[in-house]
N, C-alpha and C positions, 0 to 999 in steps of 0.2 A: 400250665403255660408257662416256661422259662424266660425269663425277666430280664433287664436289667434295671437295679433298681431306681428308686427316686424318693426329694428327699422325704415320701412320704411315707416311706421302708425303716424306719427306723425304729419304732419302736418292735419291728418282726423282729430286724436286724439282731439286737440286740437281747430278746428272745430270746431267740436261736443259739446266739453265741453266750449268751449261760448254758442254757443247757449243755454247748461239747463244753466248755470249763466243767461239767459238774460231773457231765464225765470221764472227767482228766483222771488219771492214775497216778497222777502225782501229787501229793494232798497239800504242797505248798503253792499250789495253784488254781485248787479250789477253795484254799481260804480266801485268794485276793480279790482286788471291787477294784476291777476293771470300764464298772458302762460308763466315768467319766470319760475312757479312756477310746469307746470303743463309740461311746458320743462324739470324738475330736475328732478320729480316722474315720466315721462314718461321714462327718460332713467336710471333709478334705477328700473323699475318694470320687465322692458323687461331687467337688465344683472340680474332677479332674487328673488328682492327685495317684488314684488308682481305678479297680472295677467293680465291678456287686454282683455278679448274678445270683436270684433271687425264684428260689418255685415259692408260690405265698401257701405260708401254713405245712411248705417239706425239705425247706432246706436250702444251703447256697457257695457257694464262693466267690472267695472276694480271692483281688492279687495287684500287685505293683507293677510299674514300667520300671527298672531300673540298670542305670549304665554299669556293664561291666568296667572290673575293678583295669583295665589293661589297656584297652579305650575306652574314651567317652564316644564314638560312634558309635558304637556298639551293648545293648541293650537287649533286655531278659525281661522278659515277663515270671514274675515270683508269687506262688500261690501260699499264700498268708493261710486263712485256715479253709475247710472243704467241712461241713455236717450238710449231715439229714436225719431224722430226726428215727428212730429205733424202729418207727413204724410201717416205717415207710425206705428203709431198708432190703436189699436182696431182692430191690422192681432194679427197676431203668432209669429211676429218677439220680443217682448218684455221679451214673455212668450221662448220664445225657449232660447234667449239671460242667462236668468233667470236660466232652466235648465242649459243648458254646464257648468252654473259657480257654478250647484253645484252641478252635475256628476264629475266636477273637484274635487269639495271639498271631495265628496267621497271617489273617487280614491286616495285622499293625508293618508287618511285615512288608 
């Protein structure tokens, strides 16, 4: 079941981000230690600066609402990370995470 993350999901979200980073083809990214950054981002997003949807043990999608550089009354939802564990790819999880994310954006209009 896909749901909005809560404060108890920090360890899982950071674990999924570590897996995502480890699969990167960019060697310099693989060498970075991002755990402190992800911890601060998680706290900030769960405090309302963004959104993380989670399918426990399977994947996540996260994003932030940001203002347009052209108009301070126009906002857009930007995806920051979208990851599904390899064993759950080629199923509907990735689509369902994205659909939940886009539905959330539609509700913000």
